[in-house]
N, C-alpha and C positions, 0 to 999 in steps of 0.2 A: 226126566226124573220127577217123580211125584212127591217124594219125601226126602228130607235130609235129616240125619240123626248124628249127633256127636257120638263119639265112642262110648262115653259113659251112659248116654241115653240108650244106645243100642244094647248095652249089657242088660239093662232093665226091660227092654222092649223086644227082645229077640223073638219070642213067639209071634208077636204082631208083625215083625219085619218078615219073618218066614212066610206068614200067611199072605202078606202083600206081594212078596216076590212070586209066590206060587200062583197068584192071581194075574201075573203078567207084568207087574210094574218093576222098575229097577229102583233100588234104594241107594242113596249116596251116604257114605260115612265120612265124617269130618273129624279133624283133630285141630284144636285151637282155631276153628273157623275155616281151615283149609281142607278141601276135598282130598281124601287119601285113598278111598276105595269105593267100589260100587258092587253091590250085591245083586246078582241076576239069577234067574231060574236055571235049572240044569239044562233044559232044552236050549235056552238062549246061549248058555256057555258052550254047549256042544256045537251049536251053529257057528259061533265065533271061532272056535278052535278047529273046525273042520278043515280037511285038506282041500286046497284049491289048486286047480291046474296052473302050471307055469304059463306065463303069457305066450311064450313061443309054442307051447303045446296047444293052447286054445286057439291061437292064430292059425296054426297048421290045420287044426280041425275045421276052422272056418273056411280056409282055402279049399279044403277037401269037399265041403258042402256047397260052396257058392263060387260062381265065376265072378271075378272082379268087374268085368265089363257089365255083368248082369246087375250088380248093385251100384253101378255108377262110379266106380273107381278104377283107375288104371294101375298097372303094376309099379310104375315109378312115381306114385303119389307122394312119396317122402323125399324124392330126389331134390336136391337144391336147398333143403331146409337147414342143413348144417354148414357152417362156415368152415371151409377146409384150409384156411390160411394158417400160417405158423404162429400168429398172435403178435403181441407187441414185445418189444425188447425191454427187459427189466434189468437194472443194475442193482446188485445187492452189496 
C-alpha cells in the first residue's frame, strides 16, 4: 500500500486516487483510523476474482503430467501423517 486515505479525504481526492490505482498502486481507505477498504485496479480485481481450479483437479492434472517417482515422491508420501486414534475421552 503506498497511500492511505480517510473516507473524507478520499471524497475530496477521488480523481487522484483513481490515477494512482490506474498506475498500479493499491490505495487503502480508513474510517476512524481503521482500514475498511482497498481500492485496486480493474485488472487486479479480475485477477483476484478469477476462477481457480480445485486442488483435486490441479493435483489430478499434475499426476497426469508427471510420474511421482520422477519428481522424487512416492504414492504414499502422506501415509502416516494423520493420527487415526479415537482421541481422548471427554466428560461434559
